C-alpha positions in Angstrom: -12.7 12.6 -0.6 -12.9 8.9 -0.5 -11.0 6.7 -2.9 -13.2 4.7 -5.3 -12.2 2.0 -7.7 -9.3 3.1 -9.8 -9.0 6.4 -7.9 -6.6 7.3 -5.1 -7.1 10.4 -3.0 -6.4 11.9 0.4 -3.8 10.6 2.9 -2.9 7.0 3.2 -1.6 4.9 6.1 -0.8 1.3 6.9 -3.5 -0.6 8.8 -3.6 -3.7 10.9 -0.7 -5.7 12.3 0.6 -7.1 9.0 3.9 -8.8 9.0 6.5 -8.0 6.3 9.5 -10.1 5.3 12.1 -8.6 3.0 14.2 -10.9 0.9 16.9 -10.2 -1.7 14.3 -11.1 -4.3 11.4 -8.9 -2.9 9.0 -8.7 0.0 6.2 -10.9 1.2 3.5 -9.6 3.5 1.1 -11.5 5.7 -2.1 -9.4 6.3 -3.4 -9.2 9.9 -6.1 -11.7 9.1 -3.3 -14.2 8.4 -5.0 -16.0 5.5 -2.5 -15.8 2.7 1.0 -14.4 2.3 1.3 -12.0 -0.7 4.4 -11.0 -2.7 4.5 -7.2 -3.1 5.6 -5.5 -6.3 8.4 -2.9 -6.1 5.8 -0.1 -6.2 3.7 -1.8 -3.4 6.9 -2.2 -1.3 7.7 1.5 -1.7 4.1 2.5 -0.8 4.3 0.2 2.3 7.5 1.9 3.4 6.1 5.4 2.8 2.8 4.7 4.7 4.4 3.9 8.1 2.9 7.3 9.1 -0.1 8.9 7.2 1.2 10.2 3.9 -0.4 12.4 1.3 -1.1 11.2 -2.2 1.1 14.0 -3.5 4.0 12.5 -1.5 3.4 9.1 -2.9 3.4 10.3 -6.5 7.3 10.3 -6.4 7.1 6.5 -6.3 5.6 5.7 -9.6 3.5 6.8 -12.5 -0.1 7.6 -11.6 -1.5 4.3 -13.1 1.0 2.1 -11.2 0.4 4.1 -8.0 -3.4 3.7 -8.2 -3.0 0.0 -8.9 -0.7 -0.4 -5.9 -3.0 1.5 -3.6 -6.0 -0.5 -4.8 -4.3 -3.8 -4.3 -2.9 -2.9 -0.9 -6.3 -1.5 0.2 -8.1 -4.6 -1.0 -5.7 -6.7 1.1 -6.4 -4.6 4.1 -2.8 -3.3 4.3 -3.4 0.4 3.8 -6.4 2.7 4.1 -7.3 6.2 3.4 -7.3 8.4 6.5 -8.5 11.9 7.3 
């Protein structure tokens, strides 16, 4: 099942060669295209950590409420940082 707008399904994994810098105040990621650095929310940071290897949506549900998780996956996906995998 493919994830559509506002819907997260399947397994998720990091994509590309993004660079992540953790600071005491949060984390900043530079997507592989290198256009703009983006500050990640706490939920997005947790999703990033959990998706080093393909991870099921069920596993990710421990990170946040469903709406926050969908929002984080949508944002990270739009930035090209995570993708749904078979």
